[in-house]
Structure formats: C-alpha cells, structure tokens
Steps between C-alpha positions, in 0.01 A plus 500: 500500500830635628537839658709752310772516766544124484540524114768747561679281747500203253663717232759624740580143607552403134739793455715395798510145373630593155866546597503166669357315198760592244852661461845425620644511849789719590730192532410383148574842349834525685605155386421580135689831524794326655520240223473779237784689659707188515443435125578859403821491712623173336414641157693819577808297595482291183463804279799676669717202421385501138581870484848452635561216256386724213732783610798261519430353149439839353826643649696204364350548152570875511863442585552239224334732253727785595810283463378366165437863378851608592641191325285566193614868480868388528449236223355749249792736594264789598721816492814274491503486878483219756163468675443391858271467797559597860290575807469836671213494749219486409571449134680272252703725277538404138810706400737551209879491549730323738381656823170490683409866479139629505502745206218640288565225246464229771177326554363455852276205576330500835551195725277334754668637815403196716686269254798730473536533873467120558750434229734763637540659154668805656818301568464174308380607150781470243552752225447304175652661185455338157762575236390638166427249213584194703309565824764319695530589869659398825305199649261612774227352717212709634333349804128599525293423807199617693592309813290201406575433131842524342631489142837568338546683178829393340678693228794309347804649332342466162207721614239223519241556768365199696231504750 
C-alpha cells in the first residue's frame, strides 16, 4: 500500500505531464497564423481589384445611359428644345437648351470621382448637345479610364453612341 503523500505526488506528476503530451508548440501556432494572414492579404488584394473593375464598368454604363437619355429626350422633342450632357464636378448634367447650365430643370447624376479624375473630365469632357427630332450632334469621343482600364465612348454626327 502506498502512503497518502506518494499518491499525491503521482497525481501531480500526471498533471505536469499533460501539457507535454498534447497541444501545439508556439512555432506551430505562429506558422499557421502567418499562413492565414498571407491568405487574407492575397484575398484582400484580389477583392480590391474586383471592386475597381466594378466601379469602372458601372461608371461607363452610367455615362452611356445619361447620353442615351439626352438623345432620347431630343428625339421625342421634349419641350421643343435640344438636350445635352456635360460634366461639372462631381456630376454629369443632363440639360435642356444649347448651353450647359445647371438649372432646376437639369438633372444631376453623380459620378465616380476616381474615374472622373483619372479621365480628366474637368478639362476633357465634351459638351454633347442633341438636336430636337433628329438627335444629330457634333461628333465627340469621351475617353474613360481608371488608370488601368480604358474605353472610348464615341458619338457620331448622327447621334449614334458606340462604346
């Protein structure tokens, strides 16, 4: 028969051995955390590029939609006035008449500022005016870029919009 104090020593020895029998070392935990951080970082970079691509595509579609809307309003001879599109930071202005004037009857469509800045819309955006009933206009090209991707929206003298 064992003495009570030796029984206690056996139990204490078992307790001290437990951490050495199972678990992960500090090096293993750090390696796994490093790999997880690397995967999260790469995923973040990929998702940022997807977001930039989405913003570029959405801005191009928005601009074409605004141009088509101005052309459509000119074709139906809305208020017997020409209709046009211009850029006044940070909006596209869908206006009536022969001058780009932001009036209460004008419609303001917000732009993606990053695309407008990269495309230099402040100085390079043409004023496009469609004549009533025929929607003819002066030919123009709008260069849209985000620094990586580029597209041109071309409006011919008959008012057709190509992109």
